[in-house]
N, C-alpha and C positions, 0 to 999 in steps of 0.2 A: 895490437889487436884492434883498437878503435879505427886505425887507418884502414885496415882490411874491410871493416864494416862500411866505412865511408865510400871506399872505392866501389864496393859491390852495389851500394845504393845508387851512386851516380851512374854507373854503367847500366844498372838494371832499369833506370828511368827511361832509357832509350829503347828498351826491348819489351817491356811488359805491356799488357793490355791497358788501354786508356782508362778503364774502370779502376785500375790500381794506382793511377798517378797520385791522387790525393793522399792515400796512406803511404806511398813511397816518399812523397815530400815530407810527410810527418816523420817517417823513419830517418830521413836525411837530417832533419833538425834535431831529432832525438840523438843520433850519433854525434852530431856536432856538439851537443850539450855534454856528451860523455867526454869528448876530446878536450873541451874547455875545462871540464872537471878534473881530468887527468893532470892538466897543467897546474891547476890550483892545488891539487893534492900533492904534487911534487914540491910546491912552494910552501906546503904545510898550512894552507889556508882552510881547505875543506876537502871532503872526499869526492869521488867522481860522480856520486849520485845527487849531490847538492844542487847543481845547476838544473838537472832534470826536474827535481822536486819544485824548485823555484819557478821554472817555466810552466809547470802544470798547475801552479797555484794562483794563476792570474784571473780566473773567471769565478766570480762569487756564486754561491748556490742560488738556484732559482726557486722561488717560493710560490706555491699554488694556493690561492686564497680559498679553494674548495677543500683544502686539507688542514688538519691540525698537525703541526710538526713539533715534536718534543725532543729536546736534547737532554740526555742524562748520562751519568757515569755510574756503572755498577761493577763491583769487584775491580775497580780501577780501569774499566773498559769503557771508552766513550761510545755512546749509542745514539742513533737517531731513529725515532719511531714516527711513522706516518699513519694517520687515521682520517677517515672521512669526517667532515663536520656534522653531517646529518646524523641524527640519532640512530643507533642500530635497531634494525627490525628483527634481528636474530643474531645468532652466533656467526662470527666471521672466520675466514681462513687466516691463519697466521703464517707469514712468510719471512723466514730469516734469510738475508741475502749477504753473501760475502763477496766483496769486490776483488778484481784482479789487480795486477801491478807487480807480479813476481815477488811479492812479499817485501818489496823494497820501496815502493812509492804508492800513492793513492790515499784518499781520505774521504770523509763525509763532510768536510767543512768547506774548503774553497777550491780544491784542486780540479783541474780540467776534467780528469777522468770521473771524479765524483759527480760533476755536473751532469754527465750523461747517465750515470747510474741512478741519479735522482729522477731524471726524466723517465727512465725505465720503471723505477719504483712507483712513481706517481701515476703513470699510465696503467700499470698493473693494479694499483690500489683503487683507482677510480673505476676501472672496468670490472673488477671482481669483488669489490666491497671488502677488500682485505686490509689487515693491519700489516703494513710492510716494515720490517725491521732490518736496517742495514748494520752489519757488524764488521767494520774494517779494522785493520791495524793502522792506526793514525800516524801521521808524521811525527807527532810529539810523543808517541808511545808505541813501542813494540814493532817498529819497522827495522828490518835488517839493513845494513850490517850492525847497527848500533844495538839492536835487540835480536840476535840471531835465532835461527831455528833451534828448538821448536816453540818459541814463545808465542808465535802467532796462533798456533793451534790451541794453546791454553786460553788465550784471549777469546777466541771464537767459542770454545767450549763453555767458558764461564758465562759469557753473554747468553748463550743458548740455554744454559741451565736457569739463569735468571728469568728469561722470557717464558720458559715452559713451566716455571713455578708461579708465574703471575698472570696466567691466561685470563682469569676473571676480570682483572683490571682493564684489559683491552678487549673484552667481549669476544674472545677467541674460542672457537670450538676445539676442544682437545683432540678431536678426531680428525681435524683438518690442519695439521701443522706441516708446512712444507719447508725443506731446507735446500737452499740453492746458492749458486755462485757462478762466476765466469773465470776462465783461465785458472790461475792458481787459487782463486776463490772457490772454484768448483772442486779443486783438490781438497781445500779445507772442508767444504760441505760433505764430500765423500768420506773423509776421515771422521768427521763429527757423527755422521750417520752410523758408521761402524762402531764408534765408541759408545754411543747411546744404547746399543743393543744389550750392553751389560747392566743397564739401570732399569730395573723392572718397576721402580716407583714413579717413573715419569711417563707421560702419555707417549704412545707409539707414533713415530713419524709417519705421516700419510704418504709422502712422496719426496723424492729428491730430484731437483731440476739442475742439470749440469750443462753449462754453456761452454763449448770448445774447451773441455777440461785437459789439464796436464796431469797424468796419473802414474807415470813410471819413469825411472831413471836407469833402466836396465839396458835399453837398446835405442841408440840415437841414429840408427841406420834403417829404420822401418821405411817402407815406400814413401810415406808422407814426408819424412825428413829428407829423403833424396829429391823428391819432386819439387818441394817447396823450400829448398835450402836457402834461397836468397829472396823469398817473397816477403814483403812487409805485411804486417807490422812486426812479426817475430821471425827472425831468421834462425837457421840451425845453430850458427855460432852464438847468436844472442841467447839462446836457451842455455848453452853451457856457461856463458858469461854470467847470467843471472843466477845460475846454480852456485857458482863460486861466491858471488856477492852476497847471496842469501845466507850462505854458510860462513861468511866472513873469512874466506880463504883467498890467498893470492893465486891467480890463475896460471901458475907455472906449468901445470901438466894438462892444460885444457885440450891440447891436440890429442893427447892420449885418451882422455875421456871421450872426445869426439869419435875416436876409433873403437870405443867400448873396451879399452884395455883395463878398465877398473872392475870388470866382472869376472870373478873366479869361475873356472869351468864347472865346478859343482853347482853354482847358481844357474848357469846357463842351462844345464841339464834339468835342474829342478823345475825351472819356470818355462821351459820351452813349449809346453802345452798351453801357456797363458800369454806369453809375449813372444811372438814370432811373425815374420812376414808371411809365413805359410798360412796363417789364420786370417789374413786380410783378403777379402773377396777379390777375384781377378779383375772386376770392373774398375777397381781402384789402382790397378797397376798399368792401365792402358797408357797413361802419360809417361810411362817408363819406370823400370825398376831393375837394377842390377844387384843380385845377391852379393854382399860384400865378402871379401876373404876373411876367414876367422882371424880375429886379432889375438895377439899374444898377451896373456894376462901378466900385469905388472903389479906386484904387491904394494909397491910404494904409491902407485896411483890409486889403488883401492883404499889405502889408508887415508889418502888426502880427501877423498869424497865418499867414504863408506856410508855416510848418513843417507845419501840419495837412494840407497838400496834397501833402506828400512821400510817397514810397512806404513809408517806415518807419511814419509815423503812419497812413497810409491804404493798407494792403497790398492792398485791393480793387483798387487802380489799377495793380498789377504787370502787366507785359506777358504776353501769351499764352505766350511762350517760357518764362516762369517757371511760370505756373499749370499748364501741361500736365505738368510734371515732379513736381508735388506728390503726396504720398502719399494713400492712401485716407482719406476724411474723414467725421467724424460731427459733425453740427451740430444744436444745440438752439435753437429760436426760441420766443418766448412772444408770445401774441396781444396782451397788454396791456403792450407794451414799445416805447419809442421806437426802440430799436435792432433791432427785429424785421426790418425790411427790409434792413438791412446783411447779416444772415444769409441772407435769401432771395436777395439779389443775388450773394453769394459762392457760394452753392449753385449758382446758374445758371452762373456763370463756370466753376466747377470742372467741372460736367457738360458744358458746351459744349466744354471742353478734354479730355474723355475721362477725367476723374478720377471714380472711384466715390465716391458720396456716400450715406451713411445719414442721413436727416433725421428729427428728432423735433420735432413742433410741439405745444406745450402750449396748448390752446384757452382755458384759464382761467388760464394762467400770467402772471406779471409779472416785470419785471426784478429780479434778485436774489432770486428765490423760494427758491433753495437756502440762503439765509442763515437761513431759518426751519427748515430740516431738522434733526430731532433735538430740537426743543423741545416735544415732547409735544402738548398741545392747541393750541399755536401753530403747529404744522406744518401744511402744506397737502397735501391728497391729490395735487394736481398736482405738487408738489415730490417727493413719494415716488415717483410714477410716472416722473418724469424720472430720479431716482436709479436706479430699477430698470432703466430703459432703458439708462443709461450702463453699468451693471455687465454687463448682458446683451451689450451691444455689445463691451465689452472681453473678455469671456469667449469671444466668437465669433472673436476674432482668433487 
């Protein structure tokens, strides 16, 4: 499977737009890391994610002297809290941020992805006088496959509960709590917002900020999956691969999952009004979309990955009675992203249930574009615009 990824990446480099060459190169080295990891795994030395984690652990965190940065551990969850050094003139916004990484890599300590998340956090903190709290599943704790699903959700929930119960310590306005994340972190943020609806003793979440979220495992043939199947940083096959690694399962039936053979017909019918290419606006099908032939349901495939059809893994499938209670939402989607349609479908579900949604669509963006934010000439104008839009939205609350 890794060989397939490598071949696609190499071929793709000669045909994609120049703007996507840097992420394609990164995808190539990412895939190369997986291949090396596979060899080491067969030798019994380490698993296939180890090399990737080591590669992403090379850049130390950047510290901004305008900020107080506090590391602590609560309920066994490592946290990093950012606060302006200047004395508060009033109550601040509180932002909980869950980073991406497919639940299998990324941290708040040294890793490359974390470095960018910190830049995002610090820019938001300085511009909006917020207390920024990053809540990742760290490499030494609760990363899959060593700590499989759903451990990451419990970590995020426990850290959120700690923060919401200690707002006074950080001078946070209980009416201005924002829960956010990118990619799988946006999935975590979505689930936490849904869970918190059941706790009436906690402050109500003011808004959820979701950056190119992955929200469902029902349909891997939506238009965005077809159009962006080989676009970096996240290909269609990579999504399936990370699902298996996250669940600590061997990818023996990955081709069947790619064809949606894991979904019982009863579920297809139940959720067709929530997850369907028919719900995607026509302007997002201009680049091409061919309705797939219905796949034959295979019970053994369903059994292998049935967790991805659960409400926790696929919060897009939550009932209307839950969706209608969710807070005001900000959603970022990128045109060149396999997960684009997850965001579009969730936007529609929220709006259909009376939830106010602010939507930002990056026409030239790709999945993980904010990972390049702050890298000078390697930054993308589209990423900078997304950042400005996020900050403006938070400032408007």
